MINUSE-922776 format. One record per residue: residue number from 1; residue in three letters; x, y, z of N, C-alpha, C in turn. Coordinates in steps of 0.2 Angstrom, whole numbers. Layout:
// residues N
nr NUM, rest ALA, nX X, nY Y, nZ Z, caX X, caY Y, caZ Z, cX X, cY Y, cZ Z;
...
//
This chain:
// residues 143
nr 1, rest UNK, nX -344, nY -85, nZ 13, caX -346, caY -82, caZ 19, cX -340, cY -82, cZ 24;
nr 2, rest UNK, nX -336, nY -88, nZ 24, caX -330, caY -89, caZ 28, cX -325, cY -84, cZ 26;
nr 3, rest UNK, nX -324, nY -82, nZ 20, caX -319, caY -78, caZ 18, cX -321, cY -70, cZ 20;
nr 4, rest UNK, nX -327, nY -69, nZ 20, caX -329, caY -62, caZ 23, cX -328, cY -62, cZ 30;
nr 5, rest UNK, nX -330, nY -67, nZ 34, caX -328, caY -67, caZ 41, cX -321, cY -67, cZ 43;
nr 6, rest UNK, nX -317, nY -70, nZ 39, caX -310, caY -70, caZ 40, cX -307, cY -63, cZ 38;
nr 7, rest UNK, nX -310, nY -60, nZ 33, caX -307, caY -53, caZ 31, cX -309, cY -48, cZ 37;
nr 8, rest UNK, nX -315, nY -49, nZ 40, caX -317, caY -44, caZ 45, cX -312, cY -45, cZ 51;
nr 9, rest UNK, nX -311, nY -52, nZ 53, caX -307, caY -53, caZ 59, cX -300, cY -51, cZ 58;
nr 10, rest UNK, nX -297, nY -52, nZ 52, caX -291, caY -50, caZ 50, cX -290, cY -43, cZ 50;
nr 11, rest UNK, nX -295, nY -39, nZ 48, caX -294, caY -32, caZ 48, cX -294, cY -29, cZ 55;
nr 12, rest UNK, nX -299, nY -32, nZ 59, caX -299, caY -30, caZ 66, cX -292, cY -32, cZ 70;
nr 13, rest UNK, nX -290, nY -38, nZ 69, caX -283, caY -40, caZ 72, cX -278, cY -35, cZ 70;
nr 14, rest UNK, nX -278, nY -34, nZ 63, caX -272, caY -30, caZ 60, cX -272, cY -23, cZ 63;
nr 15, rest UNK, nX -278, nY -20, nZ 64, caX -279, caY -13, caZ 67, cX -277, cY -13, cZ 75;
nr 16, rest UNK, nX -279, nY -19, nZ 78, caX -277, caY -19, caZ 85, cX -269, cY -20, cZ 86;
nr 17, rest UNK, nX -266, nY -24, nZ 82, caX -259, caY -25, caZ 82, cX -255, cY -19, cZ 80;
nr 18, rest UNK, nX -257, nY -15, nZ 75, caX -254, caY -9, caZ 74, cX -255, cY -4, cZ 79;
nr 19, rest UNK, nX -261, nY -4, nZ 82, caX -261, caY 1, caZ 88, cX -257, cY -1, cZ 94;
nr 20, rest UNK, nX -256, nY -7, nZ 95, caX -252, caY -9, caZ 101, cX -245, cY -8, cZ 99;
nr 21, rest UNK, nX -242, nY -11, nZ 93, caX -235, caY -10, caZ 92, cX -233, cY -4, cZ 89;
nr 22, rest UNK, nX -238, nY 0, nZ 86, caX -236, caY 6, caZ 83, cX -233, cY 5, cZ 76;
nr 23, rest UNK, nX -230, nY 10, nZ 73, caX -227, caY 9, caZ 67, cX -220, cY 7, cZ 67;
nr 24, rest UNK, nX -218, nY 2, nZ 63, caX -211, caY -1, caZ 63, cX -210, cY -4, cZ 56;
nr 25, rest UNK, nX -204, nY -7, nZ 55, caX -203, caY -10, caZ 49, cX -207, cY -17, cZ 48;
nr 26, rest UNK, nX -209, nY -20, nZ 53, caX -213, caY -26, caZ 52, cX -221, cY -25, cZ 53;
nr 27, rest UNK, nX -223, nY -19, nZ 52, caX -230, caY -17, caZ 53, cX -234, cY -21, cZ 48;
nr 28, rest UNK, nX -240, nY -23, nZ 49, caX -244, caY -26, caZ 45, cX -249, cY -21, cZ 42;
nr 29, rest UNK, nX -249, nY -21, nZ 35, caX -253, caY -16, caZ 32, cX -259, cY -19, cZ 30;
nr 30, rest UNK, nX -265, nY -15, nZ 29, caX -271, caY -18, caZ 27, cX -271, cY -22, cZ 21;
nr 31, rest UNK, nX -267, nY -20, nZ 16, caX -266, caY -23, caZ 9, cX -263, cY -30, cZ 10;
nr 32, rest UNK, nX -258, nY -30, nZ 14, caX -254, caY -36, caZ 16, cX -259, cY -41, cZ 19;
nr 33, rest UNK, nX -263, nY -39, nZ 24, caX -267, caY -43, caZ 28, cX -272, cY -46, cZ 23;
nr 34, rest UNK, nX -275, nY -42, nZ 19, caX -280, caY -44, caZ 14, cX -277, cY -49, cZ 9;
nr 35, rest UNK, nX -271, nY -48, nZ 7, caX -268, caY -53, caZ 2, cX -267, cY -59, cZ 5;
nr 36, rest UNK, nX -265, nY -59, nZ 12, caX -263, caY -65, caZ 15, cX -270, cY -69, cZ 16;
nr 37, rest UNK, nX -275, nY -66, nZ 18, caX -282, caY -70, caZ 19, cX -284, cY -73, cZ 12;
nr 38, rest UNK, nX -283, nY -69, nZ 7, caX -285, caY -71, caZ 0, cX -281, cY -77, cZ -2;
nr 39, rest UNK, nX -274, nY -77, nZ -1, caX -270, caY -82, caZ -2, cX -272, cY -89, cZ 2;
nr 40, rest UNK, nX -273, nY -88, nZ 8, caX -275, caY -93, caZ 13, cX -282, cY -97, cZ 10;
nr 41, rest UNK, nX -287, nY -93, nZ 8, caX -293, caY -96, caZ 6, cX -292, cY -99, cZ 0;
nr 42, rest UNK, nX -288, nY -97, nZ -5, caX -287, caY -100, caZ -11, cX -283, cY -107, cZ -10;
nr 43, rest UNK, nX -278, nY -106, nZ -6, caX -273, caY -112, caZ -4, cX -278, cY -117, cZ -1;
nr 44, rest UNK, nX -282, nY -115, nZ 4, caX -286, caY -121, caZ 7, cX -291, cY -124, cZ 2;
nr 45, rest UNK, nX -294, nY -120, nZ -3, caX -298, caY -124, caZ -8, cX -294, cY -128, cZ -12;
nr 46, rest UNK, nX -288, nY -126, nZ -14, caX -283, caY -131, caZ -17, cX -282, cY -137, cZ -14;
nr 47, rest UNK, nX -280, nY -136, nZ -7, caX -279, caY -142, caZ -3, cX -286, cY -147, cZ -2;
nr 48, rest UNK, nX -291, nY -143, nZ -2, caX -298, caY -147, caZ -1, cX -299, cY -151, cZ -8;
nr 49, rest UNK, nX -298, nY -148, nZ -13, caX -299, caY -151, caZ -20, cX -294, cY -157, cZ -21;
nr 50, rest UNK, nX -288, nY -156, nZ -18, caX -283, caY -162, caZ -19, cX -285, cY -167, cZ -14;
nr 51, rest UNK, nX -287, nY -166, nZ -8, caX -289, caY -171, caZ -4, cX -296, cY -175, cZ -7;
nr 52, rest UNK, nX -300, nY -171, nZ -9, caX -307, caY -173, caZ -12, cX -305, cY -178, cZ -18;
nr 53, rest UNK, nX -300, nY -176, nZ -22, caX -298, caY -180, caZ -28, cX -295, cY -186, cZ -26;
nr 54, rest UNK, nX -291, nY -186, nZ -21, caX -288, caY -192, caZ -18, cX -293, cY -197, cZ -15;
nr 55, rest UNK, nX -297, nY -194, nZ -10, caX -302, caY -198, caZ -6, cX -308, cY -194, cZ -5;
nr 56, rest UNK, nX -313, nY -194, nZ -10, caX -319, caY -191, caZ -9, cX -323, cY -193, cZ -3;
nr 57, rest UNK, nX -323, nY -199, nZ -2, caX -327, caY -202, caZ 4, cX -325, cY -199, cZ 11;
nr 58, rest UNK, nX -318, nY -198, nZ 11, caX -316, caY -195, caZ 17, cX -318, cY -187, cZ 18;
nr 59, rest UNK, nX -318, nY -184, nZ 13, caX -321, caY -177, caZ 13, cX -328, cY -177, cZ 14;
nr 60, rest UNK, nX -332, nY -181, nZ 11, caX -339, caY -181, caZ 12, cX -341, cY -183, cZ 19;
nr 61, rest UNK, nX -337, nY -188, nZ 22, caX -338, caY -190, caZ 29, cX -336, cY -184, cZ 34;
nr 62, rest UNK, nX -331, nY -180, nZ 32, caX -330, caY -174, caZ 36, cX -335, cY -169, cZ 36;
nr 63, rest UNK, nX -338, nY -168, nZ 30, caX -343, caY -163, caZ 29, cX -350, cY -166, cZ 33;
nr 64, rest UNK, nX -351, nY -172, nZ 32, caX -357, caY -175, caZ 36, cX -356, cY -175, cZ 43;
nr 65, rest UNK, nX -350, nY -176, nZ 46, caX -349, caY -176, caZ 53, cX -350, cY -169, cZ 56;
nr 66, rest UNK, nX -347, nY -164, nZ 52, caX -347, caY -157, caZ 54, cX -355, cY -155, cZ 54;
nr 67, rest UNK, nX -358, nY -157, nZ 49, caX -365, caY -155, caZ 48, cX -369, cY -158, cZ 54;
nr 68, rest UNK, nX -368, nY -164, nZ 56, caX -372, caY -167, caZ 62, cX -370, cY -164, cZ 68;
nr 69, rest UNK, nX -363, nY -162, nZ 69, caX -361, caY -158, caZ 75, cX -365, cY -152, cZ 76;
nr 70, rest UNK, nX -365, nY -148, nZ 70, caX -369, caY -141, caZ 70, cX -376, cY -142, cZ 72;
nr 71, rest UNK, nX -379, nY -148, nZ 69, caX -386, caY -149, caZ 71, cX -387, cY -150, cZ 78;
nr 72, rest UNK, nX -383, nY -154, nZ 81, caX -383, caY -155, caZ 88, cX -382, cY -149, cZ 92;
nr 73, rest UNK, nX -377, nY -145, nZ 90, caX -376, caY -139, caZ 94, cX -382, cY -134, cZ 94;
nr 74, rest UNK, nX -385, nY -134, nZ 88, caX -391, caY -130, caZ 87, cX -397, cY -132, cZ 91;
nr 75, rest UNK, nX -398, nY -139, nZ 91, caX -403, caY -142, caZ 95, cX -402, cY -141, cZ 102;
nr 76, rest UNK, nX -396, nY -141, nZ 104, caX -395, caY -140, caZ 112, cX -396, cY -132, cZ 114;
nr 77, rest UNK, nX -395, nY -128, nZ 109, caX -396, caY -121, caZ 111, cX -403, cY -119, cZ 110;
nr 78, rest UNK, nX -406, nY -121, nZ 104, caX -413, caY -119, caZ 102, cX -417, cY -125, cZ 100;
nr 79, rest UNK, nX -420, nY -128, nZ 105, caX -424, caY -134, caZ 104, cX -430, cY -133, cZ 98;
nr 80, rest UNK, nX -432, nY -127, nZ 97, caX -437, caY -126, caZ 92, cX -435, cY -127, cZ 85;
nr 81, rest UNK, nX -428, nY -126, nZ 84, caX -426, caY -128, caZ 77, cX -424, cY -122, cZ 73;
nr 82, rest UNK, nX -425, nY -116, nZ 76, caX -424, caY -110, caZ 72, cX -416, cY -109, cZ 70;
nr 83, rest UNK, nX -412, nY -111, nZ 75, caX -405, caY -110, caZ 75, cX -402, cY -115, cZ 70;
nr 84, rest UNK, nX -405, nY -121, nZ 70, caX -403, caY -126, caZ 65, cX -404, cY -123, cZ 58;
nr 85, rest UNK, nX -410, nY -120, nZ 57, caX -411, caY -117, caZ 50, cX -406, cY -112, cZ 48;
nr 86, rest UNK, nX -405, nY -108, nZ 53, caX -400, caY -103, caZ 51, cX -393, cY -106, cZ 50;
nr 87, rest UNK, nX -391, nY -111, nZ 54, caX -384, caY -114, caZ 52, cX -384, cY -118, cZ 46;
nr 88, rest UNK, nX -390, nY -121, nZ 44, caX -390, caY -125, caZ 38, cX -390, cY -120, cZ 32;
nr 89, rest UNK, nX -394, nY -114, nZ 33, caX -394, caY -109, caZ 27, cX -387, cY -106, cZ 26;
nr 90, rest UNK, nX -383, nY -105, nZ 31, caX -376, caY -102, caZ 31, cX -371, cY -107, cZ 29;
nr 91, rest UNK, nX -373, nY -114, nZ 29, caX -368, caY -119, caZ 27, cX -363, cY -120, cZ 32;
nr 92, rest UNK, nX -364, nY -119, nZ 38, caX -359, caY -119, caZ 44, cX -355, cY -125, cZ 44;
nr 93, rest UNK, nX -358, nY -131, nZ 42, caX -355, caY -137, caZ 42, cX -349, cY -137, cZ 38;
nr 94, rest UNK, nX -350, nY -135, nZ 32, caX -345, caY -135, caZ 27, cX -339, cY -129, cZ 28;
nr 95, rest UNK, nX -342, nY -124, nZ 31, caX -337, caY -119, caZ 33, cX -333, cY -121, cZ 39;
nr 96, rest UNK, nX -335, nY -125, nZ 43, caX -331, caY -128, caZ 49, cX -325, cY -132, cZ 46;
nr 97, rest UNK, nX -327, nY -136, nZ 41, caX -322, caY -141, caZ 38, cX -316, cY -136, cZ 35;
nr 98, rest UNK, nX -319, nY -131, nZ 31, caX -314, caY -126, caZ 28, cX -310, cY -123, cZ 33;
nr 99, rest UNK, nX -313, nY -121, nZ 39, caX -309, caY -117, caZ 44, cX -304, cY -122, cZ 47;
nr 100, rest UNK, nX -305, nY -128, nZ 48, caX -300, caY -133, caZ 50, cX -295, cY -134, cZ 45;
nr 101, rest UNK, nX -296, nY -134, nZ 39, caX -291, caY -134, caZ 34, cX -286, cY -128, cZ 34;
nr 102, rest UNK, nX -290, nY -122, nZ 35, caX -286, caY -116, caZ 35, cX -282, cY -116, cZ 41;
nr 103, rest UNK, nX -284, nY -118, nZ 47, caX -280, caY -118, caZ 53, cX -274, cY -122, cZ 53;
nr 104, rest UNK, nX -275, nY -128, nZ 50, caX -269, caY -133, caZ 49, cX -264, cY -129, cZ 44;
nr 105, rest UNK, nX -266, nY -126, nZ 39, caX -261, caY -123, caZ 34, cX -258, cY -117, cZ 38;
nr 106, rest UNK, nX -261, nY -113, nZ 42, caX -258, caY -108, caZ 46, cX -253, cY -110, cZ 51;
nr 107, rest UNK, nX -255, nY -115, nZ 54, caX -251, caY -118, caZ 60, cX -244, cY -121, cZ 56;
nr 108, rest UNK, nX -245, nY -125, nZ 51, caX -239, caY -127, caZ 47, cX -235, cY -122, cZ 45;
nr 109, rest UNK, nX -238, nY -116, nZ 42, caX -234, caY -111, caZ 40, cX -230, cY -108, cZ 46;
nr 110, rest UNK, nX -233, nY -106, nZ 51, caX -230, caY -103, caZ 57, cX -224, cY -108, cZ 60;
nr 111, rest UNK, nX -226, nY -114, nZ 60, caX -220, caY -119, caZ 62, cX -214, cY -119, cZ 58;
nr 112, rest UNK, nX -215, nY -119, nZ 51, caX -210, caY -119, caZ 47, cX -206, cY -112, cZ 47;
nr 113, rest UNK, nX -210, nY -107, nZ 48, caX -207, caY -100, caZ 48, cX -202, cY -100, cZ 54;
nr 114, rest UNK, nX -205, nY -102, nZ 60, caX -201, caY -102, caZ 66, cX -195, cY -107, cZ 66;
nr 115, rest UNK, nX -196, nY -112, nZ 63, caX -190, caY -117, caZ 62, cX -185, cY -114, cZ 58;
nr 116, rest UNK, nX -187, nY -110, nZ 52, caX -182, caY -107, caZ 48, cX -178, cY -102, cZ 52;
nr 117, rest UNK, nX -182, nY -98, nZ 56, caX -179, caY -92, caZ 60, cX -174, cY -95, cZ 65;
nr 118, rest UNK, nX -176, nY -101, nZ 68, caX -171, caY -104, caZ 73, cX -165, cY -107, cZ 69;
nr 119, rest UNK, nX -166, nY -110, nZ 64, caX -160, caY -112, caZ 60, cX -155, cY -107, cZ 58;
nr 120, rest UNK, nX -158, nY -101, nZ 55, caX -154, caY -96, caZ 53, cX -150, cY -93, cZ 59;
nr 121, rest UNK, nX -154, nY -92, nZ 65, caX -150, caY -89, caZ 71, cX -145, cY -94, cZ 73;
nr 122, rest UNK, nX -146, nY -100, nZ 73, caX -140, caY -105, caZ 74, cX -134, cY -104, cZ 70;
nr 123, rest UNK, nX -136, nY -104, nZ 63, caX -130, caY -103, caZ 58, cX -127, cY -96, cZ 59;
nr 124, rest UNK, nX -131, nY -91, nZ 61, caX -128, caY -84, caZ 62, cX -124, cY -84, cZ 69;
nr 125, rest UNK, nX -125, nY -88, nZ 73, caX -122, caY -88, caZ 80, cX -124, cY -83, cZ 85;
nr 126, rest UNK, nX -130, nY -82, nZ 84, caX -133, caY -77, caZ 89, cX -134, cY -81, cZ 96;
nr 127, rest UNK, nX -131, nY -78, nZ 101, caX -132, caY -82, caZ 108, cX -139, cY -81, cZ 111;
nr 128, rest UNK, nX -143, nY -76, nZ 109, caX -150, caY -76, caZ 112, cX -154, cY -81, cZ 109;
nr 129, rest UNK, nX -152, nY -84, nZ 103, caX -157, caY -89, caZ 100, cX -154, cY -96, cZ 102;
nr 130, rest UNK, nX -149, nY -96, nZ 106, caX -146, caY -103, caZ 107, cX -140, cY -105, cZ 102;
nr 131, rest UNK, nX -138, nY -100, nZ 98, caX -133, caY -102, caZ 93, cX -126, cY -103, cZ 96;
nr 132, rest UNK, nX -122, nY -106, nZ 93, caX -115, caY -107, caZ 95, cX -111, cY -100, cZ 93;
nr 133, rest UNK, nX -107, nY -98, nZ 98, caX -103, caY -92, caZ 97, cX -95, cY -94, cZ 99;
nr 134, rest UNK, nX -91, nY -90, nZ 96, caX -84, caY -91, caZ 98, cX -82, cY -88, cZ 105;
nr 135, rest UNK, nX -78, nY -92, nZ 109, caX -77, caY -89, caZ 115, cX -72, cY -83, cZ 115;
nr 136, rest UNK, nX -73, nY -78, nZ 120, caX -68, caY -73, caZ 120, cX -61, cY -75, cZ 121;
nr 137, rest UNK, nX -56, nY -71, nZ 119, caX -49, caY -73, caZ 119, cX -47, cY -74, cZ 127;
nr 138, rest UNK, nX -49, nY -69, nZ 131, caX -47, caY -69, caZ 138, cX -51, cY -72, cZ 143;
nr 139, rest UNK, nX -57, nY -74, nZ 140, caX -62, caY -77, caZ 145, cX -61, cY -84, cZ 147;
nr 140, rest UNK, nX -61, nY -86, nZ 153, caX -60, caY -93, caZ 155, cX -66, cY -97, cZ 152;
nr 141, rest UNK, nX -64, nY -103, nZ 151, caX -69, caY -108, caZ 149, cX -74, cY -110, cZ 154;
nr 142, rest UNK, nX -80, nY -111, nZ 153, caX -85, caY -113, caZ 158, cX -90, cY -118, cZ 155;
nr 143, rest UNK, nX -93, nY -122, nZ 159, caX -98, caY -127, caZ 156, cX -104, cY -124, cZ 158;
//
């Protein structure tokens, strides 16, 4: 379920991004967006399996806490209990934990990517990125 939701959201955001930015060399294609979502889902399940293998009680506690939170939210919205049944049928508690793992993976990837770009621009000496440049021959020195 979460993979299908992520796929729809990714396709919508890809379409919006391409409409706003137009065509260009860094344009996101639908195939690239789908491949990134699939890679993220597979990687998050690998991380979940690794964490579960290392400390199953931690993962089970996270699932139980997420399930309890979803039950409280459902009870606050619909006291009759119909919404809780829908949440339980969809397995929203487990999907919430998976979404948190996916979000952490995405944020780590984006941080590493931008750190790499910043390091490359420093090495390349681009002034707009705060890199070191050689002073002009005739220019006065300034601080």
